[in-house]
C-alpha positions as CSV (number, residue, x, y, z in Angstrom):
1,M,1.3,6.0,31.9
2,T,-1.6,8.1,30.9
3,T,-3.0,7.5,27.4
4,R,-5.9,8.7,25.3
5,N,-7.7,6.3,23.0
6,I,-7.9,7.6,19.5
7,E,-11.4,7.0,18.1
8,P,-12.2,6.4,14.5
9,A,-12.8,9.6,12.6
10,T,-16.4,10.8,12.4
11,T,-15.6,12.2,8.9
12,S,-13.5,10.5,6.3
13,R,-9.9,11.6,5.8
14,P,-9.5,13.1,2.3
15,P,-8.3,10.5,-0.1
16,P,-4.9,11.0,-1.7
17,T,-6.2,11.8,-5.1
18,Q,-8.1,15.0,-5.8
19,A,-8.8,15.9,-9.6
20,P,-10.0,13.9,-12.7
21,I,-8.1,12.3,-15.4
22,L,-10.3,9.4,-16.6
23,P,-9.9,7.2,-19.6
24,S,-11.3,8.4,-22.9
25,P,-14.2,6.3,-24.1
26,T,-13.1,6.8,-27.6
27,F,-9.5,5.8,-27.1
28,Q,-7.2,5.7,-30.1
29,S,-3.4,5.5,-30.3
30,I,-2.3,8.3,-28.0
31,A,0.9,7.2,-26.3
32,P,3.8,9.5,-27.4
33,A,7.0,8.3,-28.8
34,L,9.8,8.1,-26.3
35,T,11.8,10.5,-28.4
36,T,9.7,13.5,-27.2
37,E,11.5,16.4,-25.5
38,N,10.4,15.1,-22.0
39,P,9.7,11.4,-22.4
40,T,9.2,11.0,-18.6
41,E,6.4,13.6,-18.4
42,A,4.8,12.3,-21.6
43,S,4.4,8.8,-20.4
44,W,4.2,9.1,-16.6
45,K,2.1,11.7,-14.9
46,D,0.2,12.2,-11.7
47,F,-3.4,10.8,-11.6
48,Y,-6.1,12.8,-9.9
49,T,-9.8,12.4,-9.5
50,P,-12.5,14.4,-7.6
51,D,-14.8,11.4,-7.3
52,F,-12.9,8.8,-5.3
53,A,-15.7,6.2,-5.6
54,A,-15.8,6.6,-9.4
55,V,-12.3,5.2,-9.6
56,H,-12.0,2.9,-6.5
57,Q,-14.7,0.3,-5.8
58,P,-16.5,0.5,-2.4
59,M,-16.2,-2.8,-0.5
60,D,-18.5,-2.1,2.4
61,S,-21.7,-0.3,3.1
62,E,-20.0,2.5,5.0
63,N,-17.8,3.5,2.1
64,N,-14.7,3.1,4.2
65,E,-12.9,0.2,2.4
66,F,-12.1,0.5,-1.3
67,L,-10.6,-1.8,-3.9
68,I,-7.9,0.3,-5.5
69,F,-8.8,1.1,-9.1
70,G,-11.8,-1.3,-8.8
71,N,-14.2,1.0,-10.7
72,L,-12.0,2.0,-13.6
73,D,-13.3,0.7,-16.9
74,V,-11.3,-1.7,-19.0
75,S,-12.0,-1.2,-22.7
76,P,-12.3,-4.3,-25.0
77,P,-9.4,-4.8,-27.3
78,T,-9.6,-3.6,-30.9
79,E,-10.1,-6.1,-33.7
80,N,-6.5,-6.0,-34.7
81,T,-5.2,-6.6,-31.1
82,S,-3.7,-10.0,-30.6
83,E,-4.7,-12.3,-27.8
84,A,-1.1,-12.0,-26.4
85,L,-1.6,-8.2,-26.1
86,A,-5.2,-8.4,-24.9
87,A,-4.0,-10.5,-22.0
88,F,-2.4,-7.4,-20.5
89,L,-5.8,-5.8,-19.9
90,G,-7.3,-5.8,-16.4
91,R,-6.4,-5.1,-12.8
92,W,-3.1,-6.5,-11.4
93,E,-1.4,-6.4,-8.0
94,G,1.8,-7.6,-6.5
95,V,5.2,-6.6,-5.2
96,E,8.6,-5.3,-6.2
97,I,11.5,-7.7,-5.9
98,G,15.1,-6.6,-5.4
99,P,18.4,-8.6,-5.5
100,Y,17.5,-10.1,-2.1
101,G,13.8,-10.6,-2.2
102,D,10.7,-8.6,-1.6
103,T,11.6,-4.9,-1.2
104,G,8.4,-4.1,0.6
105,T,6.9,-2.0,-2.2
106,Q,3.4,-3.0,-3.1
107,L,1.8,-2.2,-6.5
108,V,-1.7,-2.1,-8.0
109,M,-1.7,-1.6,-11.8
110,L,-4.8,-1.5,-14.1
111,V,-4.2,-1.7,-17.8
112,S,-7.4,-0.1,-19.1
113,Q,-6.7,0.2,-22.9
114,I,-4.3,-1.3,-25.4
115,T,-3.7,-1.3,-29.1
116,P,-1.0,-2.9,-31.2
117,Q,1.0,0.4,-30.8
118,D,0.3,1.7,-27.3
119,G,-2.1,2.0,-24.4
120,I,-3.1,3.4,-21.0
121,A,-2.5,2.1,-17.5
122,Y,-2.8,3.3,-13.9
123,L,-0.4,2.6,-11.1
124,W,-0.7,2.9,-7.3
125,A,2.5,2.0,-5.5
126,G,4.1,2.3,-2.0
127,T,5.5,0.4,0.9
128,D,2.3,1.5,2.6
129,L,-0.7,1.7,0.3
130,Q,-2.4,4.0,2.7
131,Y,0.3,6.6,1.9
132,P,1.3,5.8,-1.7
133,F,4.4,7.4,-3.2
134,F,3.1,7.0,-6.7
135,I,-0.4,7.4,-8.1
136,K,0.2,7.7,-11.9
137,E,-1.5,7.6,-15.3
138,I,0.8,5.8,-17.7
139,Q,0.9,6.1,-21.5
140,F,3.0,3.1,-22.6
141,R,4.1,1.9,-26.0
142,V,4.0,-1.7,-27.2
143,I,7.1,-3.6,-28.4
144,P,5.5,-6.2,-30.8
145,G,6.5,-9.8,-31.1
146,D,5.3,-13.3,-30.3
147,S,5.7,-12.3,-26.6
148,P,4.9,-8.5,-26.8
149,I,6.2,-6.1,-24.2
150,I,4.8,-2.8,-22.9
151,E,7.2,-0.2,-21.7
152,W,7.5,3.4,-20.5
153,R,10.0,5.7,-18.9
154,A,9.4,7.0,-15.4
155,D,11.0,9.3,-12.8
156,L,11.7,6.8,-10.1
157,T,12.5,9.4,-7.4
158,G,9.2,11.4,-7.7
159,H,10.9,14.7,-8.6
160,P,8.1,17.3,-9.1
161,E,9.6,18.4,-12.4
162,G,10.6,15.0,-13.7
163,K,14.3,15.6,-13.2
164,G,15.1,12.7,-11.0
165,V,16.4,9.3,-11.8
166,V,14.7,8.1,-15.0
167,G,14.1,4.4,-15.3
168,L,12.8,2.2,-18.1
169,I,10.0,0.0,-17.0
170,T,8.9,-3.0,-19.1
171,F,6.3,-5.7,-18.6
172,S,5.6,-9.0,-20.3
173,Y,2.8,-11.5,-19.9
174,D,3.4,-15.0,-18.8
175,P,0.6,-17.2,-20.0
176,V,1.6,-20.2,-17.8
177,S,1.3,-18.4,-14.5
178,D,-1.2,-15.7,-15.8
179,R,1.1,-13.0,-14.4
180,L,2.7,-9.8,-15.5
181,L,6.5,-9.9,-15.1
182,G,8.2,-6.5,-14.9
183,N,11.7,-5.2,-15.0
184,I,13.0,-1.8,-13.9
185,R,16.3,-0.6,-15.5
186,V,18.2,2.6,-15.1
187,P,19.8,3.5,-18.5
188,P,22.5,3.4,-19.7
189,S,22.9,0.2,-17.7
190,E,21.2,-2.9,-19.1
191,Q,21.1,-4.6,-15.7
192,V,17.8,-5.1,-14.0
193,A,17.7,-3.0,-10.8
194,R,14.3,-4.3,-9.7
195,S,11.7,-6.8,-10.9
196,V,8.0,-6.9,-10.4
197,E,5.5,-9.7,-10.2
198,L,1.8,-8.9,-10.6
199,H,-1.2,-11.3,-10.5
200,R,-4.9,-10.8,-10.9
201,G,-5.7,-10.4,-7.2
202,Q,-8.2,-8.3,-5.2
203,A,-6.3,-8.0,-1.9
204,R,-4.9,-4.4,-2.1
205,H,-7.4,-2.0,-0.5
206,Y,-7.5,1.6,0.7
207,F,-9.2,2.7,3.8
208,R,-10.5,6.3,4.1
209,D,-10.7,5.9,7.9
210,Y,-7.8,3.5,8.8
211,P,-8.3,3.6,12.6
212,R,-11.9,2.4,12.1
213,Y,-10.7,-0.4,10.0
214,L,-8.1,-1.4,12.6
215,Q,-10.8,-1.3,15.3
216,S,-12.8,-3.8,13.3
217,R,-9.8,-6.1,13.7
218,R,-9.5,-5.4,17.4
219,I,-6.6,-3.1,17.0
220,I,-6.7,0.4,18.7
221,F,-4.3,3.2,18.9
222,N,-3.6,4.9,22.3
223,E,-2.0,8.3,22.3
224,Y,0.3,9.3,25.2
225,E,-0.8,12.4,27.1
226,A,2.6,13.1,28.7
227,V,4.6,15.5,26.6
228,A,7.9,13.8,27.4
229,Q,6.5,10.5,25.9
230,Q,5.0,12.2,22.9
231,R,8.3,13.6,22.0
232,V,9.7,10.1,21.6
233,G,6.6,8.5,20.1
234,R,3.0,9.7,19.7
235,G,1.5,6.5,21.1
236,Y,1.2,2.8,20.5
237,A,-1.0,0.2,18.7
238,L,-2.7,-2.4,20.8
239,Y,-4.4,-5.6,19.9
240,L,-6.6,-7.4,22.4
241,P,-7.3,-11.1,21.6
242,Q,-10.7,-12.6,21.0
243,G,-12.3,-13.5,24.3
244,Y,-10.5,-10.8,26.3
245,E,-13.7,-9.1,27.3
246,V,-15.7,-12.3,28.0
247,E,-13.2,-13.9,30.4
248,P,-12.6,-11.0,32.9
249,Q,-10.4,-13.2,35.2
250,K,-8.1,-14.6,32.5
251,T,-4.6,-13.2,32.0
252,W,-3.0,-13.2,28.5
253,P,0.5,-13.5,27.2
254,L,2.0,-10.3,25.8
255,I,4.0,-9.7,22.7
256,V,5.9,-6.4,22.5
257,F,6.9,-5.7,18.8
258,L,9.5,-3.1,18.0
259,I,9.5,-1.6,14.5
260,G,12.4,-1.0,12.2
261,T,14.0,2.2,10.9
262,G,11.6,2.5,8.0
263,E,8.6,2.5,10.2
264,R,9.5,5.5,12.3
265,G,7.2,8.5,12.2
266,H,3.6,9.6,12.8
267,S,1.6,7.2,10.7
268,L,-0.5,4.6,12.5
269,S,-0.4,2.3,9.5
270,L,3.4,2.0,9.9
271,L,2.9,0.1,13.1
272,T,0.8,-2.5,11.3
273,K,3.0,-2.8,8.2
274,H,5.0,-5.7,9.6
275,G,5.1,-8.1,12.5
276,P,2.3,-9.8,14.5
277,L,-0.1,-7.0,13.9
278,R,0.2,-7.5,10.2
279,V,-0.6,-11.2,10.8
280,V,-3.8,-10.2,12.6
281,L,-4.8,-7.9,9.7
282,N,-4.2,-10.7,7.3
283,G,-6.9,-12.7,9.0
284,Q,-5.0,-14.8,11.5
285,P,-6.2,-14.1,15.1
286,L,-3.5,-14.6,17.7
287,P,-4.0,-15.5,21.4
288,F,-1.8,-12.7,22.7
289,I,-2.1,-9.1,23.8
290,I,0.1,-7.3,21.2
291,V,1.6,-3.8,21.6
292,S,3.8,-1.8,19.2
293,P,5.0,1.6,20.1
294,M,5.7,4.5,17.7
295,L,9.1,6.1,17.4
296,E,9.8,9.6,16.1
297,V,12.7,10.5,13.8
298,L,14.9,12.7,16.0
299,P,18.7,13.2,16.3
300,E,18.5,12.6,20.1
301,F,18.0,8.9,19.7
302,R,18.6,6.4,16.9
303,S,16.6,3.6,18.5
304,F,14.1,3.1,21.3
305,P,15.3,4.7,24.5
306,E,15.1,2.4,27.5
307,S,13.2,4.9,29.6
308,Y,10.5,5.2,26.9
309,L,10.0,1.4,26.9
310,D,10.0,1.4,30.7
311,D,7.1,3.8,30.7
312,L,5.3,1.8,28.0
313,L,5.6,-1.5,29.8
314,K,4.7,-0.1,33.2
315,G,1.5,1.2,31.7
316,I,0.6,-1.9,29.8
317,L,1.2,-4.2,32.7
318,S,-0.9,-2.1,35.0
319,E,-3.8,-1.4,32.6
320,Y,-4.3,-4.8,30.9
321,R,-4.6,-8.4,32.1
322,V,-1.1,-9.6,31.2
323,D,0.3,-12.9,32.3
324,S,3.5,-11.5,33.7
325,Q,5.3,-14.9,33.3
326,R,4.7,-14.8,29.5
327,V,5.9,-11.5,28.2
328,Y,7.8,-11.7,24.9
329,L,9.9,-9.2,23.1
330,T,10.6,-9.2,19.3
331,G,11.6,-6.6,16.7
332,I,13.0,-6.1,13.2
333,S,16.3,-4.5,12.2
334,M,16.5,-1.4,14.5
335,G,13.8,-3.1,16.6
336,G,16.0,-6.3,16.7
337,E,18.8,-4.2,18.1
338,A,16.4,-2.7,20.6
339,T,15.2,-6.2,21.5
340,Y,18.7,-7.2,22.7
341,R,19.4,-3.8,24.3
342,Y,16.1,-3.6,26.3
343,A,16.3,-7.2,27.4
344,L,19.7,-6.5,28.8
345,H,18.2,-3.5,30.6
346,R,15.2,-5.4,32.0
347,P,16.0,-9.2,31.9
348,D,13.5,-9.7,34.7
349,L,10.5,-9.0,32.4
350,F,10.8,-11.5,29.5
351,A,10.2,-15.1,28.9
352,A,11.6,-15.2,25.4
353,L,13.3,-12.9,22.8
354,A,13.0,-13.0,19.0
355,P,15.3,-10.4,17.2
356,L,15.0,-10.5,13.4
357,A,17.9,-9.0,11.5
358,G,19.1,-7.8,14.9
359,F,22.6,-6.9,16.0
360,D,24.9,-5.5,18.6
361,P,26.1,-2.2,17.2
362,K,29.6,-3.2,18.3
363,Y,29.7,-5.7,15.4
364,L,28.1,-3.5,12.7
365,P,30.5,-1.2,11.0
366,G,29.1,2.3,10.8
367,A,26.3,1.7,13.3
368,T,27.8,4.0,16.0
369,L,28.3,6.7,13.4
370,E,24.5,6.5,12.7
371,G,23.8,7.0,16.4
372,F,23.5,3.4,17.7
373,K,25.2,3.0,21.1
374,P,27.3,-0.1,21.8
375,F,25.9,-2.4,24.5
376,T,27.5,-1.9,27.9
377,L,25.7,-4.5,30.0
378,P,27.1,-8.1,29.9
379,W,25.3,-10.8,28.0
380,E,25.2,-12.9,31.1
381,R,22.2,-10.9,32.1
382,I,20.0,-12.6,29.5
383,K,21.6,-16.1,29.6
384,A,18.4,-17.6,31.1
385,I,16.1,-16.1,28.5
386,P,15.6,-18.3,25.3
387,V,16.5,-16.4,22.1
388,W,15.4,-17.2,18.6
389,A,17.3,-15.0,16.2
390,V,16.7,-15.0,12.4
391,H,18.9,-13.5,9.7
392,G,19.3,-13.6,5.9
393,T,22.6,-14.7,4.3
394,E,22.3,-11.8,1.8
395,D,21.2,-9.0,4.1
396,P,22.6,-5.8,2.5
397,I,21.7,-3.6,5.5
398,V,22.8,-5.7,8.5
399,P,25.4,-8.3,7.3
400,L,25.1,-11.8,8.5
401,S,28.5,-11.5,10.2
402,A,27.1,-8.9,12.6
403,A,24.3,-11.2,13.7
404,Q,26.7,-14.2,13.9
405,K,29.1,-12.3,16.2
406,T,26.2,-11.3,18.4
407,M,25.1,-14.9,18.6
408,D,28.6,-16.0,19.5
409,A,28.8,-13.5,22.3
410,I,25.5,-14.6,23.8
411,K,26.5,-18.3,23.5
412,S,29.9,-17.5,25.2
413,A,27.9,-16.0,28.1
414,G,26.0,-19.3,28.5
415,G,22.9,-18.1,26.6
416,Q,20.1,-20.2,25.2
417,V,20.3,-19.4,21.4
418,Q,18.4,-20.7,18.4
419,F,19.8,-19.1,15.3
420,T,17.9,-19.5,12.0
421,V,19.8,-18.4,8.9
422,I,17.7,-18.0,5.8
423,E,19.6,-19.0,2.7
424,A,19.6,-16.2,0.0
425,G,17.4,-14.1,2.4
426,G,17.7,-10.4,2.3
427,H,16.9,-7.8,5.0
428,N,13.2,-8.5,5.1
429,I,13.1,-12.1,6.4
430,W,10.3,-11.3,8.8
431,T,7.2,-11.5,6.6
432,D,7.3,-15.3,6.3
433,F,8.6,-15.8,9.8
434,Y,5.9,-13.9,11.6
435,S,3.2,-15.7,9.5
436,D,4.4,-19.1,10.7
437,P,2.3,-20.5,13.5
438,A,5.4,-22.3,14.8
439,F,6.8,-19.0,16.0
440,Y,3.8,-18.4,18.3
441,E,3.9,-22.0,19.5
442,W,7.5,-21.5,20.4
443,L,6.7,-18.4,22.4
444,L,3.9,-20.1,24.4
445,D,6.3,-23.0,25.2
446,N,8.4,-20.5,27.1
447,S,7.4,-19.1,30.5
448,R,9.4,-17.0,32.9
449,Q,10.0,-18.6,36.3
450,S,8.1,-17.0,39.1
451,D,9.8,-14.4,41.2
452,E,8.5,-16.1,44.3
C-alpha cells in the first residue's frame, strides 16, 4: 500500500462565514411579529462575517483554534428586563436530544441582546462543527411569565428560500441547573420532535486548519496513491501512541475502527467524529495504534469492501510496529456490520471484535434492498475470537432483534460472546462506550494465539 501523508495547510482554509451582520450597539425592540408574510425569513437568517476573529475568539497564538462566537458582544439587559429574562444572556453550548438520546447534533448559541419583548441570538449547529449546517442570526420574541420563554420559527431543512419544513423552537431557563432547555415542534403537531440542552461551556471550537490540530494530538491523515483505493476511500486517519518514537523496538496493539453510514465521504473530521479517535481528541491518550479508513458514497458498495480492508491492513502491518497478536476490530452501525463481515473473511488477524449497533444483513429487514450483502461464510470461522457486542433497546435504525439474532447465531456456532444491551438506548450507544476505560482494558486482556 502506497500512501502520501497530508501535511497541515500552509494557508488557512477559508472559514465558513464570509460577510458581516453584527449586533447593533443601539439595540431596541426589533424582532418581527410571527404573523409577518414570511415568519421564517424574518426570524431566522444566515449569518455572515468578513472578519472571522471579530466574531470567534482565537484560542492559540497561531490563530488556528477559535471559540465559536467567543468574541460576540453581549449587551447588558435594559432596566425593565427581569432577572429571569436576563439569565438567557450569554454563550451556551450543548446537544440535540431525540426520542432515543443524543442525535449527534451539536449546538453553540449566543444570546446577545434581550428585552421584555424580543431579542437577538446567534446559532452554530451541526453533527460536525467543522462543517456546520446552520450558522444563523435569530430574532426571537419573548413569551412573558414567571418562567419566560423565547421562541422563533425556523426552516429546519435549510431550504435556500425558506420553503422547507418550518419548526417552532422554544427555550426556557432552568435556574436550578443553570441551563437552557429547548424544544423543537413541527406545527400543527404539539408534540416535541426534538429537545435541546445547553449549558455555559467553552468546549465547542472551530479549527481553520483541522489537519494541523489533529497532528497536535498525534493524529495524521494518509492519502492513498493507488487510484483503485482512492475510488473506495481517499485515505485513512492514523494515531500513533505516546512513546511510539522513543521506543523503536516496541510493538503496539492496533485498533481498526470502521465508521458508520453517516460518516462516509471526503471530510477528514468525519473519521474523528466518533470512536477511539474521538476519545483521543477529548484528551484521553490511548496505548494503541489506531487506524480509521474513509469510505466513499458510491452505488457499487454499501459497506467496506473486503479487498479494500485487505489492502489497508497489509499496508499498516508492514509500515508500522504492530503487535500482530493484538489486532482488534470495532465499528459502529454500518461499521459494526463490516466488523462481523471482515472478521469472517480474515479470522486469522484479530484478537477481539467489538461491533456496536452491528448486525448480519440477513436479520435486518430492508438491508439487502439498501445494498448490504448477506453473510455467506459460517460463523464457526470466528468462534475462537472474543466478541463484545453492544446495542440499544430502542434503536430505531437497527432493531435490537437484528442484533439478538446475530448473537444467537454466533453462540450456536460455539462463539465467545459478550452482549451488552443498553436499556432505553437509541442508535448512538457508542459515545459512552468508547469513553469507558474498561473497553480498552478488555481489548488488552485478549491476545491472539501465535501461529507457530
